[in-house]
A tleap script that builds the chain and sets N, CA, C and O, in Angstrom:
source leaprc.protein.ff14SB
mol = sequence {
  NMET LYS ILE THR ARG MET THR SER CYS THR
  ASP ILE GLU PHE ARG GLN ILE GLU VAL LEU
  VAL GLY VAL LEU SER SER SER CYS LYS ALA
  ASN ARG ASP VAL ILE ASP GLU VAL LEU ALA
  LYS GLU ASP SER HIE LEU PHE VAL ALA ARG
  ASP ALA ASP GLY ARG ILE VAL GLY MET THR
  THR MET CYS CYS PHE THR ILE PRO THR GLY
  ARG HIE ALA THR ILE GLU ASP VAL VAL VAL
  LEU PRO GLU CYS GLN GLY MET GLY LEU GLY
  ARG LYS LEU VAL GLN TYR ALA LEU GLN TYR
  LEU LYS ASP SER GLY LEU SER TYR LYS VAL
  GLY LEU THR SER LYS PRO THR ARG ILE ALA
  ALA ASN ALA LEU TYR ARG SER MET GLY PHE
  LYS PRO LYS GLU THR ASN VAL TYR THR LEU
  ASP VAL ALA GLY CVAL
}
set mol.1.N position { 0.838 -1.182 0.000 }
set mol.1.CA position { 0.000 0.000 0.000 }
set mol.1.C position { 0.883 1.246 0.000 }
set mol.1.O position { 1.912 1.311 0.673 }
set mol.2.N position { 0.448 2.214 -0.766 }
set mol.2.CA position { 1.187 3.470 -0.849 }
set mol.2.C position { 0.242 4.610 -0.484 }
set mol.2.O position { -0.900 4.653 -0.943 }
set mol.3.N position { 0.725 5.529 0.344 }
set mol.3.CA position { -0.065 6.693 0.748 }
set mol.3.C position { 0.543 7.936 0.131 }
set mol.3.O position { 1.756 8.138 0.169 }
set mol.4.N position { -0.325 8.770 -0.444 }
set mol.4.CA position { 0.108 10.018 -1.064 }
set mol.4.C position { -0.923 11.108 -0.791 }
set mol.4.O position { -2.052 10.836 -0.382 }
set mol.5.N position { -0.511 12.326 -1.023 }
set mol.5.CA position { -1.432 13.464 -0.975 }
set mol.5.C position { -2.004 13.640 -2.368 }
set mol.5.O position { -1.252 13.754 -3.335 }
set mol.6.N position { -3.327 13.664 -2.485 }
set mol.6.CA position { -3.963 13.869 -3.787 }
set mol.6.C position { -3.881 15.344 -4.173 }
set mol.6.O position { -4.069 16.223 -3.332 }
set mol.7.N position { -3.605 15.606 -5.429 }
set mol.7.CA position { -3.598 16.983 -5.924 }
set mol.7.C position { -4.587 17.165 -7.068 }
set mol.7.O position { -4.892 18.293 -7.454 }
set mol.8.N position { -5.089 16.060 -7.610 }
set mol.8.CA position { -6.124 16.099 -8.643 }
set mol.8.C position { -6.920 14.813 -8.531 }
set mol.8.O position { -6.496 13.861 -7.876 }
set mol.9.N position { -8.077 14.792 -9.174 }
set mol.9.CA position { -8.975 13.656 -9.022 }
set mol.9.C position { -9.631 13.318 -10.360 }
set mol.9.O position { -10.338 14.141 -10.941 }
set mol.10.N position { -9.391 12.110 -10.835 }
set mol.10.CA position { -10.041 11.652 -12.066 }
set mol.10.C position { -11.454 11.170 -11.726 }
set mol.10.O position { -11.809 11.044 -10.554 }
set mol.11.N position { -12.235 10.910 -12.734 }
set mol.11.CA position { -13.584 10.380 -12.515 }
set mol.11.C position { -13.535 9.025 -11.823 }
set mol.11.O position { -14.351 8.748 -10.944 }
set mol.12.N position { -12.585 8.179 -12.211 }
set mol.12.CA position { -12.454 6.863 -11.585 }
set mol.12.C position { -12.098 7.026 -10.108 }
set mol.12.O position { -12.666 6.345 -9.255 }
set mol.13.N position { -11.168 7.917 -9.804 }
set mol.13.CA position { -10.784 8.156 -8.414 }
set mol.13.C position { -11.956 8.714 -7.607 }
set mol.13.O position { -12.141 8.355 -6.444 }
set mol.14.N position { -12.743 9.588 -8.226 }
set mol.14.CA position { -13.898 10.129 -7.520 }
set mol.14.C position { -14.881 9.014 -7.171 }
set mol.14.O position { -15.428 9.006 -6.068 }
set mol.15.N position { -15.112 8.087 -8.074 }
set mol.15.CA position { -16.012 6.966 -7.782 }
set mol.15.C position { -15.466 6.119 -6.626 }
set mol.15.O position { -16.241 5.608 -5.817 }
set mol.16.N position { -14.162 5.969 -6.547 }
set mol.16.CA position { -13.561 5.232 -5.437 }
set mol.16.C position { -13.733 5.996 -4.118 }
set mol.16.O position { -13.967 5.388 -3.074 }
set mol.17.N position { -13.617 7.307 -4.168 }
set mol.17.CA position { -13.849 8.146 -2.987 }
set mol.17.C position { -15.318 8.059 -2.570 }
set mol.17.O position { -15.623 8.022 -1.378 }
set mol.18.N position { -16.228 8.028 -3.547 }
set mol.18.CA position { -17.660 7.875 -3.239 }
set mol.18.C position { -17.915 6.616 -2.414 }
set mol.18.O position { -18.687 6.638 -1.455 }
set mol.19.N position { -17.261 5.521 -2.795 }
set mol.19.CA position { -17.426 4.265 -2.067 }
set mol.19.C position { -16.922 4.426 -0.633 }
set mol.19.O position { -17.580 3.981 0.307 }
set mol.20.N position { -15.769 5.055 -0.461 }
set mol.20.CA position { -15.217 5.258 0.880 }
set mol.20.C position { -16.121 6.137 1.741 }
set mol.20.O position { -16.312 5.858 2.925 }
set mol.21.N position { -16.671 7.184 1.159 }
set mol.21.CA position { -17.583 8.054 1.909 }
set mol.21.C position { -18.799 7.252 2.360 }
set mol.21.O position { -19.298 7.454 3.467 }
set mol.22.N position { -19.277 6.348 1.518 }
set mol.22.CA position { -20.388 5.484 1.902 }
set mol.22.C position { -20.045 4.562 3.052 }
set mol.22.O position { -20.904 4.261 3.880 }
set mol.23.N position { -18.792 4.105 3.119 }
set mol.23.CA position { -18.337 3.271 4.230 }
set mol.23.C position { -18.284 4.102 5.507 }
set mol.23.O position { -18.625 3.622 6.588 }
set mol.24.N position { -17.858 5.343 5.372 }
set mol.24.CA position { -17.738 6.243 6.525 }
set mol.24.C position { -19.096 6.520 7.141 }
set mol.24.O position { -19.252 6.481 8.361 }
set mol.25.N position { -20.079 6.802 6.293 }
set mol.25.CA position { -21.415 7.134 6.788 }
set mol.25.C position { -22.441 6.905 5.695 }
set mol.25.O position { -22.287 7.385 4.572 }
set mol.26.N position { -23.475 6.179 6.027 }
set mol.26.CA position { -24.527 5.926 5.037 }
set mol.26.C position { -25.338 7.187 4.749 }
set mol.26.O position { -26.040 7.246 3.740 }
set mol.27.N position { -25.254 8.185 5.609 }
set mol.27.CA position { -26.013 9.419 5.397 }
set mol.27.C position { -25.230 10.474 4.616 }
set mol.27.O position { -25.787 11.510 4.254 }
set mol.28.N position { -23.950 10.225 4.352 }
set mol.28.CA position { -23.118 11.194 3.621 }
set mol.28.C position { -22.941 10.760 2.174 }
set mol.28.O position { -22.893 9.569 1.867 }
set mol.29.N position { -22.848 11.724 1.315 }
set mol.29.CA position { -22.585 11.476 -0.100 }
set mol.29.C position { -21.402 12.336 -0.536 }
set mol.29.O position { -21.303 13.501 -0.150 }
set mol.30.N position { -20.517 11.771 -1.329 }
set mol.30.CA position { -19.385 12.536 -1.867 }
set mol.30.C position { -19.899 13.522 -2.912 }
set mol.30.O position { -20.856 13.238 -3.632 }
set mol.31.N position { -19.263 14.662 -2.985 }
set mol.31.CA position { -19.634 15.709 -3.935 }
set mol.31.C position { -18.379 16.092 -4.712 }
set mol.31.O position { -17.380 16.501 -4.119 }
set mol.32.N position { -18.427 15.964 -6.016 }
set mol.32.CA position { -17.245 16.221 -6.849 }
set mol.32.C position { -16.733 17.639 -6.679 }
set mol.32.O position { -15.523 17.850 -6.599 }
set mol.33.N position { -17.633 18.621 -6.621 }
set mol.33.CA position { -17.199 20.011 -6.458 }
set mol.33.C position { -16.470 20.213 -5.128 }
set mol.33.O position { -15.497 20.963 -5.057 }
set mol.34.N position { -16.941 19.547 -4.088 }
set mol.34.CA position { -16.306 19.679 -2.776 }
set mol.34.C position { -14.929 19.011 -2.789 }
set mol.34.O position { -13.972 19.557 -2.241 }
set mol.35.N position { -14.827 17.842 -3.406 }
set mol.35.CA position { -13.515 17.174 -3.516 }
set mol.35.C position { -12.542 18.082 -4.261 }
set mol.35.O position { -11.403 18.253 -3.826 }
set mol.36.N position { -12.970 18.659 -5.363 }
set mol.36.CA position { -12.101 19.560 -6.127 }
set mol.36.C position { -11.699 20.786 -5.301 }
set mol.36.O position { -10.575 21.276 -5.412 }
set mol.37.N position { -12.621 21.272 -4.479 }
set mol.37.CA position { -12.309 22.415 -3.612 }
set mol.37.C position { -11.270 22.038 -2.563 }
set mol.37.O position { -10.345 22.806 -2.300 }
set mol.38.N position { -11.419 20.858 -1.964 }
set mol.38.CA position { -10.430 20.380 -0.987 }
set mol.38.C position { -9.048 20.317 -1.632 }
set mol.38.O position { -8.060 20.756 -1.043 }
set mol.39.N position { -8.986 19.775 -2.833 }
set mol.39.CA position { -7.704 19.613 -3.522 }
set mol.39.C position { -7.088 20.955 -3.919 }
set mol.39.O position { -5.866 21.073 -4.007 }
set mol.40.N position { -7.918 21.953 -4.156 }
set mol.40.CA position { -7.427 23.254 -4.612 }
set mol.40.C position { -6.931 24.146 -3.476 }
set mol.40.O position { -6.131 25.051 -3.710 }
set mol.41.N position { -7.386 23.906 -2.277 }
set mol.41.CA position { -7.034 24.786 -1.156 }
set mol.41.C position { -5.669 24.430 -0.573 }
set mol.41.O position { -5.300 23.258 -0.492 }
set mol.42.N position { -4.931 25.456 -0.170 }
set mol.42.CA position { -3.607 25.252 0.427 }
set mol.42.C position { -3.680 24.663 1.827 }
set mol.42.O position { -2.751 23.987 2.271 }
set mol.43.N position { -4.785 24.921 2.525 }
set mol.43.CA position { -4.876 24.521 3.929 }
set mol.43.C position { -5.653 23.226 4.153 }
set mol.43.O position { -5.873 22.832 5.298 }
set mol.44.N position { -6.068 22.562 3.082 }
set mol.44.CA position { -6.731 21.265 3.235 }
set mol.44.C position { -5.986 20.237 2.388 }
set mol.44.O position { -5.512 20.527 1.289 }
set mol.45.N position { -5.900 19.036 2.933 }
set mol.45.CA position { -5.097 17.995 2.296 }
set mol.45.C position { -5.863 16.681 2.332 }
set mol.45.O position { -6.353 16.272 3.384 }
set mol.46.N position { -5.965 16.029 1.200 }
set mol.46.CA position { -6.601 14.720 1.105 }
set mol.46.C position { -5.513 13.689 0.859 }
set mol.46.O position { -4.828 13.714 -0.164 }
set mol.47.N position { -5.366 12.776 1.822 }
set mol.47.CA position { -4.367 11.723 1.723 }
set mol.47.C position { -5.086 10.415 1.403 }
set mol.47.O position { -6.112 10.099 2.005 }
set mol.48.N position { -4.542 9.662 0.454 }
set mol.48.CA position { -5.180 8.412 0.050 }
set mol.48.C position { -4.185 7.261 0.127 }
set mol.48.O position { -2.986 7.422 -0.101 }
set mol.49.N position { -4.731 6.101 0.456 }
set mol.49.CA position { -3.957 4.857 0.431 }
set mol.49.C position { -4.403 4.091 -0.803 }
set mol.49.O position { -5.598 3.931 -1.052 }
set mol.50.N position { -3.429 3.619 -1.575 }
set mol.50.CA position { -3.724 2.873 -2.799 }
set mol.50.C position { -3.156 1.467 -2.699 }
set mol.50.O position { -2.089 1.245 -2.126 }
set mol.51.N position { -3.896 0.524 -3.273 }
set mol.51.CA position { -3.388 -0.846 -3.319 }
set mol.51.C position { -2.405 -0.978 -4.487 }
set mol.51.O position { -2.108 0.010 -5.160 }
set mol.52.N position { -1.906 -2.177 -4.725 }
set mol.52.CA position { -0.897 -2.411 -5.764 }
set mol.52.C position { -1.407 -2.064 -7.163 }
set mol.52.O position { -0.615 -1.778 -8.061 }
set mol.53.N position { -2.737 -2.089 -7.348 }
set mol.53.CA position { -3.323 -1.746 -8.646 }
set mol.53.C position { -3.625 -0.257 -8.788 }
set mol.53.O position { -4.114 0.179 -9.830 }
set mol.54.N position { -3.337 0.528 -7.748 }
set mol.54.CA position { -3.590 1.966 -7.793 }
set mol.54.C position { -4.979 2.366 -7.330 }
set mol.54.O position { -5.319 3.549 -7.365 }
set mol.55.N position { -5.787 1.415 -6.900 }
set mol.55.CA position { -7.148 1.683 -6.432 }
set mol.55.C position { -7.083 2.337 -5.053 }
set mol.55.O position { -6.312 1.906 -4.195 }
set mol.56.N position { -7.883 3.365 -4.842 }
set mol.56.CA position { -7.949 4.045 -3.548 }
set mol.56.C position { -8.737 3.158 -2.586 }
set mol.56.O position { -9.912 2.869 -2.811 }
set mol.57.N position { -8.070 2.727 -1.506 }
set mol.57.CA position { -8.696 1.819 -0.540 }
set mol.57.C position { -8.840 2.451 0.844 }
set mol.57.O position { -9.416 1.842 1.745 }
set mol.58.N position { -8.322 3.664 1.016 }
set mol.58.CA position { -8.432 4.379 2.280 }
set mol.58.C position { -8.141 5.847 2.071 }
set mol.58.O position { -7.496 6.230 1.095 }
set mol.59.N position { -8.619 6.674 2.996 }
set mol.59.CA position { -8.355 8.114 2.873 }
set mol.59.C position { -8.533 8.792 4.223 }
set mol.59.O position { -9.152 8.256 5.142 }
set mol.60.N position { -7.972 9.974 4.306 }
set mol.60.CA position { -8.236 10.903 5.398 }
set mol.60.C position { -8.008 12.317 4.884 }
set mol.60.O position { -7.280 12.537 3.916 }
set mol.61.N position { -8.638 13.253 5.546 }
set mol.61.CA position { -8.488 14.662 5.192 }
set mol.61.C position { -7.930 15.403 6.394 }
set mol.61.O position { -8.295 15.121 7.536 }
set mol.62.N position { -7.046 16.352 6.130 }
set mol.62.CA position { -6.500 17.185 7.194 }
set mol.62.C position { -6.656 18.643 6.795 }
set mol.62.O position { -6.301 19.035 5.683 }
set mol.63.N position { -7.189 19.437 7.706 }
set mol.63.CA position { -7.354 20.874 7.485 }
set mol.63.C position { -6.527 21.626 8.512 }
set mol.63.O position { -6.542 21.293 9.697 }
set mol.64.N position { -5.809 22.636 8.056 }
set mol.64.CA position { -4.926 23.416 8.920 }
set mol.64.C position { -5.452 24.848 8.998 }
set mol.64.O position { -5.976 25.387 8.023 }
set mol.65.N position { -5.303 25.447 10.170 }
set mol.65.CA position { -5.749 26.830 10.334 }
set mol.65.C position { -4.987 27.469 11.484 }
set mol.65.O position { -4.492 26.787 12.381 }
set mol.66.N position { -4.905 28.786 11.438 }
set mol.66.CA position { -4.217 29.536 12.482 }
set mol.66.C position { -5.209 30.486 13.127 }
set mol.66.O position { -5.928 31.218 12.447 }
set mol.67.N position { -5.234 30.459 14.446 }
set mol.67.CA position { -6.084 31.354 15.232 }
set mol.67.C position { -5.203 31.990 16.305 }
set mol.67.O position { -4.050 31.587 16.458 }
set mol.68.N position { -5.710 32.974 17.051 }
set mol.68.CA position { -4.859 33.636 18.029 }
set mol.68.C position { -4.163 32.709 19.030 }
set mol.68.O position { -3.128 33.075 19.588 }
set mol.69.N position { -4.715 31.519 19.263 }
set mol.69.CA position { -4.082 30.608 20.221 }
set mol.69.C position { -3.060 29.681 19.575 }
set mol.69.O position { -2.477 28.834 20.253 }
set mol.70.N position { -2.838 29.830 18.282 }
set mol.70.CA position { -1.794 29.038 17.634 }
set mol.70.C position { -2.241 28.347 16.362 }
set mol.70.O position { -3.332 28.580 15.842 }
set mol.71.N position { -1.346 27.477 15.876 }
set mol.71.CA position { -1.619 26.691 14.664 }
set mol.71.C position { -2.332 25.405 15.055 }
set mol.71.O position { -1.923 24.706 15.982 }
set mol.72.N position { -3.386 25.110 14.345 }
set mol.72.CA position { -4.183 23.921 14.628 }
set mol.72.C position { -4.406 23.142 13.337 }
set mol.72.O position { -4.351 23.690 12.236 }
set mol.73.N position { -4.658 21.857 13.506 }
set mol.73.CA position { -5.032 21.003 12.379 }
set mol.73.C position { -6.079 20.017 12.867 }
set mol.73.O position { -6.052 19.590 14.021 }
set mol.74.N position { -6.982 19.665 12.001 }
set mol.74.CA position { -7.946 18.619 12.318 }
set mol.74.C position { -7.808 17.509 11.287 }
set mol.74.O position { -7.631 17.759 10.094 }
set mol.75.N position { -7.892 16.303 11.767 }
set mol.75.CA position { -7.881 15.133 10.898 }
set mol.75.C position { -9.313 14.618 10.871 }
set mol.75.O position { -9.909 14.359 11.917 }
set mol.76.N position { -9.852 14.473 9.687 }
set mol.76.CA position { -11.254 14.092 9.515 }
set mol.76.C position { -11.368 12.919 8.551 }
set mol.76.O position { -10.469 12.657 7.752 }
set mol.77.N position { -12.479 12.230 8.644 }
set mol.77.CA position { -12.865 11.211 7.656 }
set mol.77.C position { -11.784 10.158 7.414 }
set mol.77.O position { -11.431 9.872 6.270 }
set mol.78.N position { -11.269 9.593 8.489 }
set mol.78.CA position { -10.333 8.468 8.353 }
set mol.78.C position { -11.179 7.242 8.037 }
set mol.78.O position { -11.996 6.823 8.857 }
set mol.79.N position { -10.989 6.667 6.855 }
set mol.79.CA position { -11.818 5.531 6.452 }
set mol.79.C position { -11.026 4.585 5.557 }
set mol.79.O position { -10.218 5.013 4.733 }
set mol.80.N position { -11.274 3.298 5.738 }
set mol.80.CA position { -10.623 2.243 4.958 }
set mol.80.C position { -11.706 1.279 4.496 }
set mol.80.O position { -12.633 0.976 5.247 }
set mol.81.N position { -11.591 0.800 3.267 }
set mol.81.CA position { -12.550 -0.187 2.771 }
set mol.81.C position { -12.607 -1.395 3.716 }
set mol.81.O position { -11.574 -1.815 4.238 }
set mol.82.N position { -13.787 -1.948 3.937 }
set mol.82.CA position { -13.911 -3.079 4.867 }
set mol.82.C position { -12.944 -4.225 4.567 }
set mol.82.O position { -12.380 -4.812 5.491 }
set mol.83.N position { -12.746 -4.549 3.292 }
set mol.83.CA position { -11.864 -5.672 2.956 }
set mol.83.C position { -10.387 -5.374 3.212 }
set mol.83.O position { -9.553 -6.277 3.149 }
set mol.84.N position { -10.061 -4.110 3.500 }
set mol.84.CA position { -8.671 -3.725 3.778 }
set mol.84.C position { -8.468 -3.336 5.242 }
set mol.84.O position { -7.360 -2.970 5.635 }
set mol.85.N position { -9.519 -3.411 6.047 }
set mol.85.CA position { -9.397 -3.079 7.461 }
set mol.85.C position { -8.624 -4.170 8.183 }
set mol.85.O position { -8.582 -5.319 7.745 }
set mol.86.N position { -8.016 -3.789 9.293 }
set mol.86.CA position { -7.228 -4.730 10.077 }
set mol.86.C position { -5.808 -4.888 9.578 }
set mol.86.O position { -5.069 -5.742 10.068 }
set mol.87.N position { -5.409 -4.063 8.597 }
set mol.87.CA position { -4.065 -4.141 8.026 }
set mol.87.C position { -3.191 -2.960 8.469 }
set mol.87.O position { -2.059 -2.812 8.008 }
set mol.88.N position { -3.727 -2.122 9.367 }
set mol.88.CA position { -2.959 -0.971 9.846 }
set mol.88.C position { -3.034 0.254 8.953 }
set mol.88.O position { -2.270 1.201 9.141 }
set mol.89.N position { -3.943 0.253 7.984 }
set mol.89.CA position { -4.016 1.395 7.063 }
set mol.89.C position { -4.518 2.670 7.734 }
set mol.89.O position { -4.035 3.760 7.427 }
set mol.90.N position { -5.481 2.548 8.647 }
set mol.90.CA position { -5.951 3.736 9.363 }
set mol.90.C position { -4.812 4.404 10.105 }
set mol.90.O position { -4.658 5.624 10.049 }
set mol.91.N position { -4.013 3.606 10.803 }
set mol.91.CA position { -2.845 4.127 11.525 }
set mol.91.C position { -1.868 4.787 10.555 }
set mol.91.O position { -1.368 5.881 10.817 }
set mol.92.N position { -1.600 4.117 9.437 }
set mol.92.CA position { -0.640 4.662 8.467 }
set mol.92.C position { -1.140 5.976 7.863 }
set mol.92.O position { -0.348 6.887 7.621 }
set mol.93.N position { -2.436 6.077 7.621 }
set mol.93.CA position { -2.989 7.327 7.085 }
set mol.93.C position { -2.820 8.467 8.091 }
set mol.93.O position { -2.408 9.566 7.719 }
set mol.94.N position { -3.134 8.212 9.352 }
set mol.94.CA position { -2.985 9.245 10.381 }
set mol.94.C position { -1.509 9.598 10.562 }
set mol.94.O position { -1.169 10.776 10.672 }
set mol.95.N position { -0.631 8.600 10.594 }
set mol.95.CA position { 0.804 8.858 10.715 }
set mol.95.C position { 1.312 9.696 9.544 }
set mol.95.O position { 2.135 10.591 9.735 }
set mol.96.N position { 0.832 9.415 8.345 }
set mol.96.CA position { 1.248 10.167 7.163 }
set mol.96.C position { 0.839 11.630 7.310 }
set mol.96.O position { 1.625 12.532 7.020 }
set mol.97.N position { -0.394 11.863 7.759 }
set mol.97.CA position { -0.865 13.235 7.952 }
set mol.97.C position { -0.030 13.952 9.006 }
set mol.97.O position { 0.340 15.112 8.820 }
set mol.98.N position { 0.267 13.280 10.100 }
set mol.98.CA position { 1.086 13.891 11.150 }
set mol.98.C position { 2.501 14.193 10.668 }
set mol.98.O position { 3.065 15.237 10.993 }
set mol.99.N position { 3.064 13.282 9.898 }
set mol.99.CA position { 4.405 13.512 9.351 }
set mol.99.C position { 4.397 14.692 8.383 }
set mol.99.O position { 5.356 15.463 8.330 }
set mol.100.N position { 3.327 14.829 7.626 }
set mol.100.CA position { 3.180 15.966 6.711 }
set mol.100.C position { 3.283 17.280 7.495 }
set mol.100.O position { 3.939 18.223 7.053 }
set mol.101.N position { 2.632 17.330 8.659 }
set mol.101.CA position { 2.722 18.522 9.507 }
set mol.101.C position { 4.130 18.716 10.039 }
set mol.101.O position { 4.660 19.827 10.009 }
set mol.102.N position { 4.742 17.640 10.529 }
set mol.102.CA position { 6.105 17.731 11.067 }
set mol.102.C position { 7.074 18.234 10.010 }
set mol.102.O position { 7.959 19.040 10.298 }
set mol.103.N position { 6.901 17.755 8.791 }
set mol.103.CA position { 7.792 18.167 7.704 }
set mol.103.C position { 7.681 19.652 7.381 }
set mol.103.O position { 8.589 20.222 6.776 }
set mol.104.N position { 6.573 20.287 7.779 }
set mol.104.CA position { 6.415 21.725 7.531 }
set mol.104.C position { 7.356 22.537 8.411 }
set mol.104.O position { 7.639 23.697 8.112 }
set mol.105.N position { 7.843 21.931 9.502 }
set mol.105.CA position { 8.726 22.637 10.422 }
set mol.105.C position { 7.975 23.537 11.394 }
set mol.105.O position { 8.594 24.206 12.222 }
set mol.106.N position { 6.657 23.561 11.303 }
set mol.106.CA position { 5.846 24.384 12.189 }
set mol.106.C position { 5.204 23.503 13.257 }
set mol.106.O position { 5.072 22.291 13.085 }
set mol.107.N position { 4.811 24.126 14.352 }
set mol.107.CA position { 4.184 23.402 15.448 }
set mol.107.C position { 2.665 23.502 15.322 }
set mol.107.O position { 2.125 24.593 15.137 }
set mol.108.N position { 1.988 22.381 15.420 }
set mol.108.CA position { 0.529 22.333 15.314 }
set mol.108.C position { -0.055 21.550 16.480 }
set mol.108.O position { 0.547 20.595 16.970 }
set mol.109.N position { -1.226 21.966 16.911 }
set mol.109.CA position { -2.026 21.164 17.834 }
set mol.109.C position { -3.050 20.452 16.960 }
set mol.109.O position { -3.808 21.093 16.232 }
set mol.110.N position { -3.069 19.114 17.035 }
set mol.110.CA position { -3.901 18.325 16.129 }
set mol.110.C position { -5.076 17.731 16.886 }
set mol.110.O position { -4.914 17.162 17.966 }
set mol.111.N position { -6.250 17.869 16.311 }
set mol.111.CA position { -7.448 17.284 16.882 }
set mol.111.C position { -8.132 16.387 15.871 }
set mol.111.O position { -7.937 16.508 14.662 }
set mol.112.N position { -8.931 15.492 16.398 }
set mol.112.CA position { -9.787 14.670 15.540 }
set mol.112.C position { -10.984 14.255 16.368 }
set mol.112.O position { -10.949 14.307 17.597 }
set mol.113.N position { -12.033 13.846 15.700 }
set mol.113.CA position { -13.217 13.368 16.387 }
set mol.113.C position { -13.556 11.979 15.874 }
set mol.113.O position { -13.212 11.608 14.752 }
set mol.114.N position { -14.236 11.224 16.718 }
set mol.114.CA position { -14.679 9.899 16.328 }
set mol.114.C position { -15.914 9.546 17.143 }
set mol.114.O position { -15.966 9.797 18.347 }
set mol.115.N position { -16.893 8.970 16.490 }
set mol.115.CA position { -18.098 8.561 17.201 }
set mol.115.C position { -17.732 7.495 18.235 }
set mol.115.O position { -16.890 6.639 17.961 }
set mol.116.N position { -18.346 7.534 19.410 }
set mol.116.CA position { -18.056 6.532 20.438 }
set mol.116.C position { -18.303 5.094 19.968 }
set mol.116.O position { -17.672 4.162 20.467 }
set mol.117.N position { -19.207 4.915 19.021 }
set mol.117.CA position { -19.510 3.558 18.536 }
set mol.117.C position { -18.398 2.976 17.683 }
set mol.117.O position { -18.388 1.771 17.432 }
set mol.118.N position { -17.462 3.798 17.232 }
set mol.118.CA position { -16.336 3.309 16.428 }
set mol.118.C position { -15.227 2.857 17.385 }
set mol.118.O position { -14.219 3.542 17.562 }
set mol.119.N position { -15.436 1.711 17.985 }
set mol.119.CA position { -14.563 1.195 19.041 }
set mol.119.C position { -13.116 1.068 18.561 }
set mol.119.O position { -12.197 1.544 19.228 }
set mol.120.N position { -12.913 0.431 17.413 }
set mol.120.CA position { -11.546 0.211 16.909 }
set mol.120.C position { -10.865 1.541 16.605 }
set mol.120.O position { -9.685 1.717 16.908 }
set mol.121.N position { -11.596 2.473 16.010 }
set mol.121.CA position { -11.004 3.775 15.675 }
set mol.121.C position { -10.594 4.518 16.940 }
set mol.121.O position { -9.508 5.093 17.001 }
set mol.122.N position { -11.457 4.507 17.943 }
set mol.122.CA position { -11.117 5.189 19.194 }
set mol.122.C position { -9.907 4.558 19.866 }
set mol.122.O position { -9.056 5.266 20.403 }
set mol.123.N position { -9.825 3.242 19.840 }
set mol.123.CA position { -8.654 2.558 20.404 }
set mol.123.C position { -7.392 2.931 19.625 }
set mol.123.O position { -6.334 3.142 20.218 }
set mol.124.N position { -7.502 3.011 18.315 }
set mol.124.CA position { -6.366 3.401 17.481 }
set mol.124.C position { -5.863 4.787 17.872 }
set mol.124.O position { -4.666 4.970 18.094 }
set mol.125.N position { -6.763 5.760 17.957 }
set mol.125.CA position { -6.337 7.130 18.244 }
set mol.125.C position { -5.693 7.229 19.620 }
set mol.125.O position { -4.701 7.939 19.788 }
set mol.126.N position { -6.242 6.529 20.604 }
set mol.126.CA position { -5.632 6.535 21.938 }
set mol.126.C position { -4.239 5.905 21.889 }
set mol.126.O position { -3.310 6.390 22.535 }
set mol.127.N position { -4.101 4.827 21.121 }
set mol.127.CA position { -2.791 4.152 21.042 }
set mol.127.C position { -1.751 5.023 20.357 }
set mol.127.O position { -0.551 4.805 20.522 }
set mol.128.N position { -2.203 6.010 19.591 }
set mol.128.CA position { -1.288 6.916 18.892 }
set mol.128.C position { -0.968 8.150 19.721 }
set mol.128.O position { -0.225 9.022 19.271 }
set mol.129.N position { -1.523 8.234 20.934 }
set mol.129.CA position { -1.219 9.360 21.810 }
set mol.129.C position { -2.285 10.429 21.870 }
set mol.129.O position { -2.149 11.377 22.643 }
set mol.130.N position { -3.343 10.315 21.083 }
set mol.130.CA position { -4.445 11.275 21.167 }
set mol.130.C position { -5.168 11.044 22.489 }
set mol.130.O position { -5.336 9.908 22.931 }
set mol.131.N position { -5.590 12.132 23.104 }
set mol.131.CA position { -6.288 12.048 24.379 }
set mol.131.C position { -7.691 12.631 24.223 }
set mol.131.O position { -7.880 13.632 23.532 }
set mol.132.N position { -8.675 11.999 24.869 }
set mol.132.CA position { -10.030 12.564 24.830 }
set mol.132.C position { -10.030 13.962 25.449 }
set mol.132.O position { -9.293 14.231 26.396 }
set mol.133.N position { -10.850 14.829 24.913 }
set mol.133.CA position { -10.944 16.204 25.403 }
set mol.133.C position { -12.341 16.418 25.973 }
set mol.133.O position { -13.341 16.068 25.347 }
set mol.134.N position { -12.394 16.988 27.154 }
set mol.134.CA position { -13.682 17.301 27.776 }
set mol.134.C position { -14.238 18.555 27.119 }
set mol.134.O position { -13.825 19.671 27.437 }
set mol.135.N position { -15.162 18.366 26.215 }
set mol.135.CA position { -15.765 19.502 25.535 }
set mol.135.C position { -17.071 19.064 24.910 }
set mol.135.O position { -17.320 17.870 24.745 }
set mol.136.N position { -17.883 20.003 24.571 }
set mol.136.CA position { -19.080 19.738 23.791 }
set mol.136.C position { -18.786 20.109 22.350 }
set mol.136.O position { -18.091 21.091 22.088 }
set mol.137.N position { -19.300 19.348 21.435 }
set mol.137.CA position { -19.155 19.660 20.014 }
set mol.137.C position { -20.533 20.035 19.499 }
set mol.137.O position { -21.496 19.292 19.684 }
set mol.138.N position { -20.624 21.179 18.858 }
set mol.138.CA position { -21.883 21.653 18.302 }
set mol.138.C position { -21.731 21.769 16.795 }
set mol.138.O position { -20.661 22.123 16.301 }
set mol.139.N position { -22.778 21.477 16.078 }
set mol.139.CA position { -22.760 21.653 14.627 }
set mol.139.C position { -23.992 22.427 14.198 }
set mol.139.O position { -25.034 22.388 14.852 }
set mol.140.N position { -23.849 23.123 13.102 }
set mol.140.CA position { -24.949 23.875 12.507 }
set mol.140.C position { -24.698 23.951 11.023 }
set mol.140.O position { -23.637 24.410 10.600 }
set mol.141.N position { -25.633 23.519 10.236 }
set mol.141.CA position { -25.527 23.648 8.782 }
set mol.141.C position { -25.950 25.054 8.375 }
set mol.141.O position { -27.055 25.495 8.692 }
set mol.142.N position { -25.071 25.747 7.675 }
set mol.142.CA position { -25.355 27.093 7.203 }
set mol.142.C position { -25.396 27.042 5.688 }
set mol.142.O position { -24.390 26.733 5.050 }
set mol.143.N position { -26.524 27.336 5.118 }
set mol.143.CA position { -26.680 27.307 3.659 }
set mol.143.C position { -26.272 28.648 3.074 }
set mol.143.O position { -26.604 29.708 3.606 }
set mol.144.N position { -25.539 28.575 1.960 }
set mol.144.CA position { -25.164 29.808 1.263 }
set mol.144.C position { -26.380 30.450 0.621 }
set mol.144.O position { -27.375 29.787 0.332 }
set mol.145.N position { -26.282 31.729 0.407 }
set mol.145.CA position { -27.407 32.467 -0.180 }
set mol.145.C position { -27.307 32.499 -1.672 }
set mol.145.O position { -28.167 33.078 -2.336 }
savepdb mol mol.pdb
quit
């Protein structure tokens, strides 16, 4: 398996990402315009794991931002195809994202979220040194005008 940062997306690759998004959540759908926007922005990074045939079998997204309290990054949507789970790909994707930050030479505080029902994912993040944070998370969908 090889992990890389995506910089462009073919139609075939988008269909593979669609499958991964479906694995992540049955209520979410991949959007080509949003994928292209992620790839175009300097502060968002889509990392993919490919099998020997070049098929995308896992992915994660990392977004970086600076606020008055410092540089922060969030790792989102860590997902691996069911037939490739248990091979350490989730760990490798997160490690790749963290190394990408380290290679920048800048210091970042990294956060991620995971549903409590994702037992294996939560165990993975704890084993990598992530610590649960006592906080409430709120969401609100804001539609553009």
